N, C-alpha and C positions, 0 to 999 in steps of 0.2 A: 158900165163896161166890165168892172171887176166881178159883178154879180153874174154876168153871162159867162165869163171865163170860169168862175167857180162852178156853175151849173154844168158846163161841159166836162170839167174835171171830175165832178161827182158822177156823171153818167158813165164816163170811161171806167172809173173805179168800180162801180156797181156791175158793169158788164164783165169786167175781168174777174170779179168774185163769183159770178154765177157758174154753175156746173155745166160745162159744155163738153160732152165726151167727144173725143177725136174719132173720126171715121177710120176705117181700115186703111183707106188710101192715104189719109193724112199721116197715120202712123208709119206706113211704109216709106212715104216721102221724107218725113222728118228723120226716120232712122238712117236713111241713106245720106241726107244732108249732114247728119251728125257724124257720119263716117267720111266727111269731106269729099263727097261726090258732087259733080257739077249738075246743074239742071239738065243739061244736054245728056249726060250719062244716065241720069235717073229716068228721063223720058224714054231713052232707048231701051233700058232694062224693063220698064213697065209697059211699054208699047203705047204711050200717050204722047201728046204734043208737049213741047217745052213750055208753052203758055199755060197748059193745065198744071204742070208742075209748079210754076210760079204762083198761079192763083191759089192752088191748094195749100202751098207753103204759107202764103200770106194769110189765108183764112185760119190755118192752124196757129200762126203767129198771134193773131188777134185772140184766139181762144186761150192760149197759154200766157198771153201778155208778155211775150218775149220779143226781142228786137234784132237778134243776130244769131249766127251759126253757133257761137260759143254757148249761148243760152240754150239752143236746141240740143246741143251735146249734153248739157246738164240734165235735160228732161228725158234723154234717151235711156231706155232700160237696157242694162248690160246683157249681152248674150253669152 
């Protein structure tokens, strides 16, 4: 059992280390999340559904290996 848990952990670590560039939409959404906008506000601004905002944010979250809005703020490039 411990070997399986260790394998899962190693796969997650290797995934996080790989270079996965963010798409333009992911950058736009993370920038707005970093500015404390809600998914509903972001969806209205970008003309997409709230579900798309959530899905794109989750995908970017996996790419950056972050877990909350505070961490997204840290990854945001200051303007």
